[in-house]
N, C-alpha and C positions, 0 to 999 in steps of 0.2 A: 535634588532640591532645597539646598542651604542643609543639612542633614538632618530632616524634616524625616518620617520611618513614609515607607511608600504604598498606598493605598487605592493602585489598580490593578485590580487581580488580569486583566484580560485586554494586554497587551500586545503591541506586534508580536513579539515573540511567542508571547503565550499559546494566537494563533497558529504561529509556523510552526512551532517543536512538540508539541501537546494537544494541538487540531486535528489538524490535516498534517500529518505524520508522512511523507513520501509524494503527498500534493492534494491535487483537491479530493476528498473522497475520501483519503489517506490511504491511499492504495497502497502504498507498501504492506501492510501483507498482502495485500491482493498477486502484490507480486511476489513475492516470497509462494505461495501457494504453486501457482503460475511455473518457476521457477522448476519444481516437481511434480509437473502433470504428467500421463496418459498419453493425450493431446501433444501428437509432434507440433499444432500451431500456439499453446498456448507454450511450450517449453522455448520452446527459442524466442517468443514474443517475453515470455518472463526472464530469461537471461539476458537475453539485451536491455531492457527496463531495468534492471535491478540495480549499473551503476547511477543512471539519468534518477531513479525514484530514488536510493541515497541521497541527492541532492536537491528535493523533493522538486522535480518534472518529474511529472505521468504524463505527459504526453504521448508518447509513445503508447502503453499500455492502455490512454482514452481513447484513441483510436486506431487500434494496431486491434484491440479485441473483437470489436468497438464496445466500447463501455455506453459510449451513447448512446439512443435510443435502443438501450440491451435491456429490455423489461426483467431479465431475471436477473443484471445485478443493477440497477435502479433502485431497488429499497434499502442495501446493506450502502452505497454509493451517497446516497442522502444522511443514512441516518447513524453510517460508523462515526463524522467527524460528530454528528449531536451528543453522541454516549462519552465518544472522545470529552467533550467538553466537562460537561458531567460529571466522570473520573478525574478529571485532570480541576477543577474549581475544588473536589471534596477536595482534593490535596492538596491543593495550595491555602483553600480558605480556615481550612485544618491545623496548620500551618506545618505539616507531615515537611513537605516541599518548600523551598522558600522562592519569596514573587517574584516577578524578573528585575531589574535592573537598568538592562543595556539594549538596544537594538542593536542584532545582525543584519547581516543581508538573507532575503532566504533561503537562501541556496548553501546554506552552513548546514554541512547534516544533523540532524537533531539532536543523537546523542552529544555533539558536541554544542550545537548549540542552546539547547537546553541552560544544561552545565553553566557554560562561558556568561550568559542571560543571566543567571540568579549569582553570578558572583564565585564558576567556578566551585561551587561545593558537589559535592556525587549523587545528590538525593535525584536532583533531579533526571539523571543517567536512570535511578534503576527505575524511574518515574516515566520514563520515552518506554524502558522497555519491555514493564507492562501492559505501557496499553499498545507495544508490540504489538505482543504478545495475542491478549488481545482482541484487538483487530480479526487479526488472524483465523481466532476461532470466531470473528460474525463474521466474516466472508465463507467461513469452509461451507456452510451447506450450503450459499448461491450457488459461488465458485464448484460445488461439483455438480449440481441442477447442470449447470453450463454446461461444465467440461462431459457431460456424458449427452449434449448435445453433439456439440461438437466432432466427438465419438461416434457419434454415428452420420454423420457426415462428413469421415472421415474414412472412415470401411470402406462404405462401396468401391474408393474409388481406389486404393488399394486390391483389395479383389478385381477390377475392371482390369489395374495395372502387370495382377501376377496370369491373371489370362491372357494377358497380348503377353508379357513375356514369353506362358507355354506355348504360345501359338505362336509366336514367332521361330522360334527354337524349334518344335515341331518340323516349319512346314522348312528350315533350312535342309535339316535330316534324311 
């Protein structure tokens, strides 16, 4: 605006690249955890959701987990973006990271979009990386609880399949 200093911290770029990294609920950290899960369901879901999550599209993880109506993942889904907003606000307000000066498509990956939106500076990349690691740490205990639930459900299926295989092998012999 005619060379005036930027006054607004909470812009669309701030929302897209600092608060909701990976889509609603800041689920990119959860997707990273899922990709290395011991549960077959979570591992395949995490790997399938990684590329869309990188582009801020998280419907595969929201409806595939499902996060919707999941009491275990409800708290981090709601509060991780709030914590992201607080950390990012402090970083921008203190001058550690420059304010956003451009509005970009919401599907721009957070690392690129944050830097681009702040005039191609490097500090937004550092902030997004730190927030991503923080999101992984915040989601971790809830993810482990959910993973235990799924592993308990998957275990009986594996035992039933193993018994069916040995029974059919014994019947043919």
